[in-house]
N, CA and C of each residue as an Amber inpcrd file, in Angstrom:
protein
   264
  10.4270000  77.1530000   5.4520000   9.2720000  77.9700000   5.7100000
   8.0650000  77.2550000   5.1000000   6.9560000  77.2780000   5.8430000
   5.7280000  76.6470000   5.3750000   4.6540000  77.7210000   5.2180000
   4.0100000  77.7140000   4.0530000   2.8570000  78.5680000   3.8300000
   1.6740000  77.6290000   3.6140000   0.4930000  78.0550000   4.0340000
  -0.6580000  77.1750000   3.9020000  -1.8700000  77.9330000   3.3940000
  -2.6510000  77.2310000   2.6000000  -3.9380000  77.7310000   2.1380000
  -4.9840000  76.8160000   2.7620000  -5.9420000  77.4000000   3.4650000
  -6.9680000  76.6260000   4.1420000  -8.3030000  76.9130000   3.4700000
  -8.9960000  75.8420000   3.0720000 -10.2780000  75.9820000   2.3790000
 -11.3380000  75.1550000   3.0960000 -12.5510000  75.6590000   3.0800000
 -13.6810000  74.9120000   3.6360000 -14.4230000  74.2910000   2.4600000
 -14.5250000  72.9760000   2.4630000 -15.1910000  72.2660000   1.3820000
 -16.6950000  72.1760000   1.6460000 -17.4590000  71.9590000   0.5820000
 -18.9190000  71.9060000   0.6860000 -19.4030000  70.8530000   1.6690000
 -18.6710000  69.7570000   1.7970000 -19.1190000  68.6760000   2.6740000
 -18.7320000  68.8750000   4.1340000 -18.1220000  70.0010000   4.4530000
 -17.7520000  70.2920000   5.8320000 -16.3290000  69.9160000   6.1840000
 -15.6230000  69.2750000   5.2600000 -14.2100000  68.9910000   5.5110000
 -13.3960000  70.2510000   5.2560000 -12.1820000  70.2460000   5.7530000
 -11.2900000  71.3920000   5.5950000 -10.0800000  70.9350000   4.7850000
  -9.8410000  71.6030000   3.6750000  -8.6940000  71.2890000   2.8360000
  -7.5320000  72.1950000   3.1940000  -6.3710000  71.6020000   3.3460000
  -5.1630000  72.3690000   3.6690000  -4.1120000  72.0610000   2.6210000
  -3.6160000  73.1010000   1.9720000  -2.5160000  72.9430000   1.0210000
  -1.2900000  73.5810000   1.6520000  -0.3240000  72.7440000   1.9830000
   0.9290000  73.2340000   2.5540000   1.9440000  73.4160000   1.4340000
   2.6380000  74.5140000   1.4790000   3.6830000  74.7970000   0.4950000
   4.9890000  74.9880000   1.2500000   5.9300000  74.1370000   0.9460000
   7.2380000  74.2280000   1.5820000   8.1460000  75.0940000   0.7260000
   8.7690000  76.0770000   1.3620000   9.6960000  76.9700000   0.6710000
  11.0360000  76.9010000   1.3890000  12.0650000  76.6200000   0.6280000
  13.4190000  76.5820000   1.1720000  14.0710000  77.9220000   0.8680000
  14.5930000  78.5690000   1.9130000  15.2790000  79.8470000   1.7450000
  16.7820000  79.5800000   1.7870000  17.4450000  79.9140000   0.6930000
  18.8870000  79.7150000   0.5950000  19.6300000  80.7860000   1.3910000
  20.8830000  80.5290000   1.7300000  21.6610000  81.5110000   2.4890000
  21.7170000  82.8990000   1.8380000  21.6190000  82.9390000   0.5000000
  21.6660000  84.2390000  -0.1760000  20.2880000  84.9090000  -0.2330000
  19.2850000  84.2810000   0.3940000  17.9540000  84.8820000   0.4490000
  16.9990000  84.4200000  -0.6400000  17.5090000  83.7210000  -1.6300000
  16.6230000  83.2290000  -2.6900000  15.7280000  82.1290000  -2.1390000
  14.5070000  82.0920000  -2.6620000  13.5620000  81.0720000  -2.2470000
  13.4160000  80.0200000  -3.3380000  13.3650000  78.7640000  -2.9070000
  13.1460000  77.6560000  -3.8160000  11.8780000  76.9450000  -3.3590000
  10.9520000  76.7760000  -4.2720000   9.7120000  76.0800000  -3.9710000
  10.0060000  74.5870000  -3.9230000   9.7880000  73.9830000  -2.7540000
  10.0990000  72.5650000  -2.5920000   8.8710000  71.6800000  -2.7930000
   7.7340000  72.2610000  -3.0850000   6.5630000  71.4530000  -3.3960000
   5.3690000  71.7100000  -2.5090000   4.2840000  71.0310000  -2.8770000
   3.0120000  71.1720000  -2.1880000   2.5950000  69.8400000  -1.5850000
   1.8060000  69.9130000  -0.5370000   1.2010000  68.7260000   0.0570000
  -0.2220000  69.0980000   0.4510000  -1.1860000  68.2800000   0.0270000
  -2.5920000  68.5360000   0.3510000  -3.0870000  67.5210000   1.3720000
  -3.9050000  68.0140000   2.3010000  -4.4920000  67.1820000   3.3390000
  -5.9420000  67.5930000   3.5290000  -6.8070000  66.6270000   3.7730000
  -8.1950000  66.9140000   4.1040000  -8.3990000  66.5980000   5.5820000
  -8.9090000  67.5730000   6.3030000  -9.1610000  67.4310000   7.7350000
 -10.6620000  67.2700000   7.9270000 -11.0480000  66.1890000   8.5980000
 -12.4580000  65.9220000   8.8460000 -12.7450000  66.1180000  10.3360000
 -14.0170000  66.0580000  10.6680000 -14.4360000  66.1200000  12.0610000
 -13.6900000  65.0290000  12.8260000 -13.2570000  65.3150000  14.0150000
 -12.5470000  64.3810000  14.8960000 -11.1030000  64.1230000  14.4940000
 -10.6280000  64.6970000  13.3870000  -9.2200000  64.5420000  13.0090000
  -8.3350000  65.4360000  13.8710000  -7.1330000  64.9950000  14.0800000
  -6.1250000  65.7770000  14.7880000  -5.2010000  66.3890000  13.7370000
  -5.3080000  67.7170000  13.5150000  -4.4800000  68.3110000  12.4660000
  -2.9840000  68.1530000  12.7240000  -2.5800000  68.1250000  13.9720000
  -1.1560000  67.9570000  14.2710000  -0.6500000  66.6120000  13.7690000
  -1.5110000  65.6080000  13.7810000  -1.1150000  64.2820000  13.3150000
  -1.2360000  64.1490000  11.7970000  -2.1650000  64.8790000  11.1880000
  -2.4180000  64.7150000   9.7540000  -1.5750000  65.6180000   8.8620000
  -1.2310000  66.8070000   9.3410000  -0.4860000  67.7370000   8.4910000
   0.9610000  67.2780000   8.3640000   1.4660000  67.3040000   7.1610000
   2.7930000  66.7520000   6.8620000   3.9090000  67.4570000   7.6180000
   3.8740000  68.7790000   7.6450000   5.0170000  69.5270000   8.1620000
   4.9190000  69.8580000   9.6440000   3.7490000  69.7500000  10.2490000
   3.6130000  69.9880000  11.6790000   3.9480000  71.3970000  12.1130000
   3.7880000  72.3680000  11.2170000   4.0720000  73.7620000  11.5460000
   3.0550000  74.2560000  12.5780000   3.5280000  74.7500000  13.7130000
   2.6480000  75.1470000  14.8190000   1.6620000  76.2410000  14.4110000
   2.0930000  77.1940000  13.6080000   1.2050000  78.2680000  13.1740000
   0.0810000  77.7300000  12.2920000   0.4210000  76.8540000  11.3820000
  -0.5850000  76.2650000  10.4850000  -1.5580000  75.4170000  11.3040000
  -1.0580000  74.6110000  12.2130000  -1.9160000  73.7840000  13.0630000
  -2.8800000  74.6590000  13.8470000  -2.3810000  75.7280000  14.4170000
  -3.2140000  76.6440000  15.1900000  -4.3190000  77.2590000  14.3340000
  -3.9630000  77.6640000  13.1140000  -4.9650000  78.2540000  12.2170000
  -6.0080000  77.2280000  11.8050000  -5.5860000  76.0020000  11.5300000
  -6.5280000  74.9510000  11.1570000  -7.4610000  74.6440000  12.3330000
  -6.9190000  74.5790000  13.5430000  -7.7560000  74.3270000  14.7170000
  -8.7960000  75.4340000  14.9080000  -8.4150000  76.6660000  14.6340000
  -9.3690000  77.7740000  14.7350000 -10.4870000  77.6340000  13.7120000
 -10.1290000  77.2560000  12.4870000 -11.1400000  77.0470000  11.4460000
 -12.0360000  75.8700000  11.8240000 -11.4410000  74.7960000  12.3390000
 -12.2370000  73.6430000  12.7610000 -13.2550000  74.0490000  13.8220000
 -12.8330000  74.8730000  14.7660000 -13.7320000  75.3160000  15.8240000
 -14.9120000  76.1080000  15.2860000 -14.6730000  76.8670000  14.2310000
 -15.7430000  77.6770000  13.6430000 -16.6350000  76.8720000  12.7060000
 -16.0620000  75.9330000  11.9790000 -16.7950000  75.2060000  10.9340000
 -17.4640000  73.9470000  11.4680000 -16.7700000  73.2120000  12.3090000
 -17.2820000  71.9300000  12.7840000 -18.2080000  72.1230000  13.9840000
 -19.3320000  72.7640000  13.7100000 -20.3710000  72.9440000  14.7310000
 -20.9580000  71.5710000  15.0620000 -21.7130000  71.4610000  16.1430000
 -22.3170000  70.1620000  16.4550000 -23.1670000  69.5930000  15.3120000
 -23.9130000  70.4480000  14.6020000 -24.7290000  69.9710000  13.4830000
 -23.8650000  69.4490000  12.3390000 -22.8260000  70.1930000  11.9860000
 -21.9270000  69.7700000  10.9040000 -21.2080000  68.4820000  11.3090000
 -20.7690000  68.4160000  12.5540000 -20.0730000  67.2140000  13.0260000
 -20.9850000  65.9930000  12.9340000 -22.2430000  66.1420000  13.3230000
 -23.1860000  65.0280000  13.2480000 -23.4170000  64.6000000  11.8060000
 -23.5410000  65.5650000  10.9040000 -23.7270000  65.2510000   9.4850000
 -22.5150000  64.5160000   8.9200000 -21.3130000  64.9720000   9.2560000
 -20.0950000  64.3390000   8.7430000 -19.9670000  62.9130000   9.2650000
 -20.2630000  62.7080000  10.5590000 -20.1630000  61.3620000  11.1290000
 -21.1770000  60.4240000  10.4670000 -22.3860000  60.9250000  10.2270000
 -23.4130000  60.1170000   9.5640000 -22.9940000  59.7840000   8.1330000
 -22.4290000  60.7430000   7.4240000 -21.9820000  60.5120000   6.0460000
 -20.8500000  59.4890000   6.0100000 -19.9240000  59.5730000   6.9560000
 -18.8250000  58.5970000   7.0190000 -19.3570000  57.2040000   7.3180000
 -20.3000000  57.1220000   8.2580000 -20.8680000  55.8250000   8.6090000
 -21.5980000  55.2050000   7.4130000 -22.3330000  56.0150000   6.6710000
 -23.0520000  55.5190000   5.4970000 -22.0690000  55.0490000   4.4260000
 -20.9920000  55.7990000   4.2270000 -19.9790000  55.4060000   3.2240000
 -19.2860000  54.1180000   3.6410000 -18.9870000  53.9720000   4.9130000
 -18.3280000  52.7670000   5.3900000 -19.2570000  51.5510000   5.2920000
 -20.5670000  51.7680000   5.4830000 -21.5330000  50.6760000   5.3700000
 -21.6400000  50.1920000   3.9190000 -21.5050000  51.1100000   2.9740000
 -21.5710000  50.7480000   1.5580000 -20.2930000  50.1050000   1.0620000
 -19.1670000  50.4700000   1.6670000 -17.8620000  49.9500000   1.2540000
 -17.1400000  49.3530000   2.4600000 -17.6000000  48.2050000   2.9420000
 -16.9760000  47.6340000   4.1610000 -15.5470000  47.1960000   3.9610000
């Protein structure tokens, strides 16, 4: 079972913390760990998220649609280009 926490960062990126939970046959849950991913404009969450859980991907895509407006997308692309120019 995968649980996810989705956060919107100040710079317009989306942080996703995936938590994998293993359910034993007797019903007990064992926490198998966390994985963090940052989703930026133009990223494919299905390719970036570790576990590929369809529900989590769908929720992240919905958040991306709301957060990554054309203005935010342009700002993120400009910021990435500036960072890449400084650190070739």
